[in-house]
C-alpha positions in Angstrom: 115.2 113.8 11.5 115.8 111.2 14.2 118.0 112.1 17.2 120.0 108.9 16.9 123.3 109.3 18.7 125.3 106.7 16.8 127.6 104.0 18.1 131.3 103.6 18.4 131.4 100.0 19.5 132.4 98.5 22.8 135.3 100.2 24.6 134.1 103.6 23.1 136.2 103.3 19.9 136.1 101.0 16.9 139.9 100.5 17.3 139.4 99.0 20.7 136.6 96.8 19.4 138.9 95.4 16.7 141.8 94.9 19.1 139.7 93.2 21.8 137.5 90.9 19.5 138.7 87.9 17.7 138.1 88.3 13.9 135.7 85.4 13.8 133.6 87.0 16.6 133.1 90.4 14.9 129.4 90.5 14.3 129.9 92.0 10.8 132.6 89.7 9.7 131.0 87.4 7.1 134.4 85.9 6.2 133.7 86.4 2.5 132.3 88.9 0.0 128.8 90.1 0.7 126.4 88.2 -1.4 124.2 91.2 -2.1 127.1 93.2 -3.4 128.2 90.2 -5.6 124.6 89.9 -7.0 124.4 93.6 -7.6 127.5 93.7 -9.8 126.0 91.0 -11.9 122.5 92.5 -12.1 123.8 96.0 -13.1 126.6 94.6 -15.3 129.1 96.6 -13.2 132.5 95.1 -13.9 135.1 97.8 -13.7 135.9 101.4 -12.7 136.8 103.3 -9.6 135.2 102.2 -6.3 135.2 103.1 -2.6 134.5 100.6 0.2 133.5 102.7 3.2 134.0 101.1 6.6 135.8 98.3 4.9 136.3 96.3 8.1 138.0 92.9 7.5 138.2 93.8 3.8 136.5 90.9 2.1 134.4 93.1 -0.1 137.3 95.4 -1.1 139.3 92.3 -2.0 136.5 90.9 -4.1 136.0 94.2 -6.0 139.8 94.4 -6.7 139.7 90.8 -7.9 137.0 91.8 -10.4 139.1 94.5 -11.9 137.9 97.5 -9.9 140.3 100.3 -8.7 139.4 100.2 -5.0 139.9 102.6 -2.2 139.2 100.8 1.1 138.5 103.1 4.1 138.1 102.5 7.8 138.5 104.5 11.0 140.3 101.6 12.7 144.0 101.0 11.9 143.5 97.4 13.0 140.6 97.0 10.6 142.7 98.3 7.8 145.5 95.9 8.7 143.0 93.0 8.6 141.8 94.3 5.2 145.3 94.3 3.9 145.8 90.7 5.1 142.6 89.7 3.3 143.7 91.4 0.1 147.2 89.8 0.3 145.6 86.4 0.7 143.5 87.1 -2.4 146.5 88.3 -4.3 145.1 91.8 -4.8 146.9 93.9 -2.1 148.7 96.0 -4.8 145.4 96.8 -6.5 143.8 98.5 -3.4 144.5 101.9 -1.8 144.0 101.5 1.9 143.1 104.6 3.9 142.7 105.0 7.7 140.2 107.8 8.0 136.8 109.0 9.1 134.6 108.6 6.0 133.1 112.0 6.6 136.5 113.6 5.9 136.9 112.0 2.4 137.3 114.3 -0.5 136.6 112.9 -4.0 137.0 113.9 -7.6 133.5 112.9 -8.6 134.6 110.1 -10.9 133.8 106.9 -8.9 131.4 104.4 -10.5 130.6 102.7 -7.2 130.5 103.4 -3.5 129.9 100.4 -1.3 128.9 100.6 2.4 128.2 97.5 4.3 127.4 98.6 7.9 129.1 102.0 8.2 126.4 104.5 7.6 123.9 103.0 10.0 126.4 103.6 12.9 126.6 107.4 12.3 124.7 109.8 14.5 121.7 111.2 12.6 123.0 114.8 12.7 125.8 113.5 10.4 123.6 111.8 7.8 123.4 114.9 5.6 127.2 115.2 5.7 127.5 111.6 4.7 125.3 112.0 1.7 127.3 115.0 0.5 130.6 113.1 0.9 129.3 110.2 -1.1 127.9 112.5 -3.7 131.3 114.1 -4.0 132.9 110.7 -4.6 130.5 109.5 -7.3 130.1 110.5 -10.9 126.7 111.3 -12.2 124.7 108.1 -12.4 127.2 106.4 -10.1 125.9 103.7 -7.7 125.8 103.7 -3.9 125.3 100.2 -2.6 124.2 100.6 1.0 123.5 97.9 3.6 121.9 98.9 6.9 120.0 97.4 9.8 116.4 96.9 9.0 113.4 98.1 11.0 112.6 94.4 11.5 115.7 93.9 13.6 114.6 94.1 17.3 115.9 97.1 19.2 118.1 96.5 22.3 116.7 97.4 25.6 119.4 100.0 26.2 118.9 101.6 22.8 122.4 100.8 21.6 123.5 99.5 18.3 123.0 100.6 14.7 120.0 102.6 13.6 117.1 100.5 12.2 116.0 101.9 8.8 112.8 101.7 6.8 112.8 102.2 3.0 110.9 105.5 3.6 113.7 106.7 5.9 116.4 105.9 3.4 114.4 107.7 0.8 114.1 110.7 3.0 117.8 110.9 3.9 119.2 110.5 0.4 116.5 112.1 -1.8 118.3 115.4 -2.4 121.3 113.8 -4.1 120.2 110.3 -5.1 117.4 108.3 -6.6 116.6 105.1 -4.7 116.3 102.5 -7.4 115.9 99.3 -5.4 115.6 98.1 -1.8 116.0 94.4 -0.8 115.2 92.8 2.5 118.2 90.7 3.5 120.5 89.9 6.4 124.1 90.7 7.4 125.9 87.4 7.0 128.2 86.7 10.0 128.0 85.3 13.5 124.6 86.9 14.3 122.8 87.5 10.9 120.7 90.6 11.8 117.9 91.7 9.5 119.1 94.2 6.9 118.0 96.4 4.0 120.2 96.6 0.9 119.5 99.9 -0.9 120.7 100.8 -4.4 121.0 104.5 -5.2 121.9 106.4 -8.3 123.5 109.8 -8.1 121.3 112.4 -9.7 
């Protein structure tokens, strides 16, 4: 296992990052639903059920899911991010359809009945000694055969000279981390849409 220390954003906390950065300048703020998530729902004919959006950030993905009929729980560590997500949901007319939770994703307790867990850029910021905890949490949220849609930095994204930023994953590393609880059914090379558009991998997992 890698000894990656994780990242908490500038100012040492995600909350400070959200407070200090204009929404349009947040590197992960695409301003709309993630295209890979949207395509996945069509490809797998996923159109309803219980879903979690982990590290929901500005909330565009949670709002889209709710608009498609999903019962969504949107989770973020930052109260400011959750407020932004609520505003995005209100603008889309779906605020009442989403349960907003300010929490560390590693503390979530599920009932094992979700059809979908979506994570666009949360997991790859966690320290490597928490990766196993994350897989157990997600497994606890999902029903058997449920889908984890996971977007992470790709190994093709250049590393910063100071070693900071999200972990860069290969398909093999994703397979290794999740193999005990999940089957990796697809991996797509893509990007994170937003101000910077870094290289990404979009992995689709099924709970065993």
